[in-house]
C-alpha positions in Angstrom: 1.4 -3.8 -7.1 2.3 -0.2 -7.0 3.4 1.4 -3.7 1.2 4.1 -2.1 3.1 7.4 -2.4 2.4 9.8 0.5 5.1 12.2 -0.6 8.6 12.8 0.7 8.4 14.3 4.2 4.6 14.1 4.2 4.4 11.8 7.3 6.7 10.8 10.1 7.4 7.0 10.5 5.7 7.0 13.9 2.8 9.3 12.8 1.2 7.4 10.0 -2.5 8.2 10.2 -4.9 5.2 10.8 -6.8 6.3 7.6 -3.6 5.7 5.5 -3.3 2.2 7.0 -7.1 1.5 6.4 -6.9 2.8 2.9 -3.9 0.7 2.0 -5.4 -2.4 3.8 -8.6 -2.1 1.7 -6.6 -1.7 -1.5 -4.3 -4.6 -0.8 -7.2 -6.8 0.2 -9.1 -6.0 -3.0 -6.0 -6.5 -5.2 -5.2 -9.8 -3.4 -8.6 -11.2 -3.8 -8.8 -10.1 -7.5 -5.5 -11.9 -8.1 -6.5 -15.1 -6.3 -4.6 -14.4 -3.1 -5.9 -13.8 0.4 -4.7 -11.5 3.2 -4.5 -12.8 6.7 -8.0 -12.8 8.2 -6.7 -11.4 11.5 -7.4 -7.8 10.5 -5.6 -6.1 13.4 -2.5 -8.2 12.8 -2.7 -7.5 9.0 -3.1 -3.8 9.6 0.1 -3.9 11.7 1.9 -5.4 8.7 0.4 -2.8 6.4 1.6 -0.1 8.9 5.1 -1.7 8.6 4.9 -1.5 4.8 4.1 2.2 5.1 7.0 2.8 7.6 9.4 1.0 5.2 8.1 3.1 2.3 8.9 6.2 4.3 12.3 4.9 5.4 13.5 3.4 2.1 11.1 4.5 -0.6 9.7 1.0 -1.2 7.6 -1.6 0.5 10.3 -3.8 2.0 8.8 -6.8 3.9 8.0 -5.5 7.4 9.3 -8.8 8.9 12.8 -8.6 7.4 15.7 -6.3 7.7 16.0 -4.2 4.6 19.4 -2.8 3.5 18.0 0.4 2.3 19.5 -0.4 -1.1 16.6 -1.1 -3.4 18.7 -3.2 -5.8 19.7 -5.5 -3.0 16.2 -5.6 -1.6 14.3 -6.3 -4.8 13.5 -9.9 -3.6 11.8 -8.7 -0.4 9.7 -5.9 -1.8 6.1 -6.8 -1.1 4.8 -9.1 -2.5 8.2 -10.7 -2.2 9.8 -13.4 -4.3 9.2 -15.9 -1.6 5.5 -15.4 -1.2 4.2 -18.2 -3.5 6.7 -20.8 -2.4 5.9 -20.1 1.2 2.1 -20.2 0.5 2.5 -23.5 -1.4 4.6 -25.1 1.3 3.4 -23.5 4.6 0.0 -21.9 3.8 1.3 -18.4 4.5 4.1 -16.1 3.5 7.0 -15.4 5.9 5.3 -12.4 7.5 1.9 -14.0 7.2 0.4 -11.0 5.3 -0.8 -13.5 2.7 -2.4 -16.8 3.5 -3.6 -19.8 1.5 -7.2 -20.7 1.0 -6.7 -23.7 3.4 -5.5 -21.3 6.1 -8.3 -18.8 5.4 -11.0 -21.6 5.6 -9.5 -22.8 8.9 -8.5 -26.2 7.5 -4.8 -25.5 8.2 -3.4 -23.6 11.2 -0.7 -21.0 10.8 2.7 -22.0 12.0 6.1 -20.4 12.0 7.5 -20.0 8.5 11.2 -20.6 8.1 13.2 -17.9 6.3 14.0 -19.0 2.8 15.8 -15.8 1.7 19.5 -16.6 1.2 22.0 -14.7 3.4 23.5 -11.5 2.1 26.7 -13.3 1.4 24.9 -16.0 -0.6 22.9 -13.4 -2.6 26.1 -11.5 -3.3 27.9 -14.6 -4.4 24.9 -15.7 -6.6 24.8 -12.2 -8.3 28.6 -12.4 -8.9 28.4 -15.9 -10.3 25.5 -15.0 -12.6 27.4 -11.9 -13.9 30.6 -13.9 -14.4 28.8 -16.6 -16.3 26.9 -14.1 -18.5 30.1 -12.3 -19.2 32.1 -15.5 -20.0 29.4 -17.1 -22.1 27.5 -14.1 -23.4 23.9 -14.3 -22.4 23.0 -17.7 -23.6 19.3 -17.5 -22.8 19.6 -20.3 -20.2 17.2 -19.7 -17.4 18.0 -20.2 -13.7 14.4 -21.3 -13.0 11.9 -23.5 -14.9 9.2 -21.7 -16.8 5.6 -22.7 -16.0 2.7 -22.0 -18.4 -0.9 -21.7 -17.5 -2.7 -23.6 -20.3 -5.9 -21.6 -19.7 -4.6 -18.1 -20.5 -0.9 -18.6 -21.4 0.5 -16.8 -18.4 4.2 -17.6 -18.0 6.3 -17.5 -14.8 9.8 -18.5 -13.9 9.8 -20.0 -10.5 10.8 -23.3 -8.8 7.1 -24.2 -8.7 4.0 -22.7 -10.4 2.0 -20.3 -8.3 -0.9 -21.6 -6.3 -3.4 -19.7 -8.5 -2.8 -18.1 -11.9 -2.9 -14.3 -11.3 -4.6 -13.8 -14.7 -7.4 -16.4 -15.0 -7.3 -18.0 -11.5 -6.5 -21.5 -12.7 -5.2 -23.7 -9.9 -1.6 -24.8 -9.5 -2.2 -28.3 -10.8 -3.3 -26.9 -14.2 0.2 -25.4 -14.9 2.6 -27.2 -17.2 6.3 -26.9 -17.4 7.0 -24.8 -20.5 10.8 -24.6 -20.5 
C-alpha cells in the first residue's frame, strides 16, 4: 500500500482537511476489500485512525501505526508501517489488528466482539538485539539461505509468504487460511 503524499509542508498536523481523511479512508477501504481484508465498521473510529496515519505521515514521512510510538527512524519502524507486520497474526488470533483499523470477517459480521489486543511488537531492546544477532549470524556464516520464519504457499495461485502462520486470506486469489501449505 503506497502512502498518500500531500507534499512537504502542504498541511499542518492539526490542520488535516476532512476531505483528505475521507479520500484516504475510501481508498484504504477499497484496497482492503479487494485484498480480502476489512476496515473496522465503526466509520468515525476508523477515520480517526486514518487521521492518525496522515499525522504520522506528516511527522515522519511514513504511515506509522497511529496507536504505537514511532521512533521517527523509518528503518527502526518498518515493522509498524501500516499495514504492520503484526496485522495478520492479530487478525488470526484476536479478530482485529492492534489499533483495530483492520478486523476479521467474524468481527465484521458481529459473530465476534472486539476486545483489547495485546501488543506483540518486541521492545526496542529486543528488536535491537534480534537485528544484531541476525547480522552477527549472517556475517559469521555468510548468508546461508536459512529463513527465520516458515514459508507458506497458496496452492491456488502460488503466492508465498514468510510468517509464523499463513494469512487469513490470500491477498492474490482470496483463498482462505486453511488452504495454505507449508512450503519451506
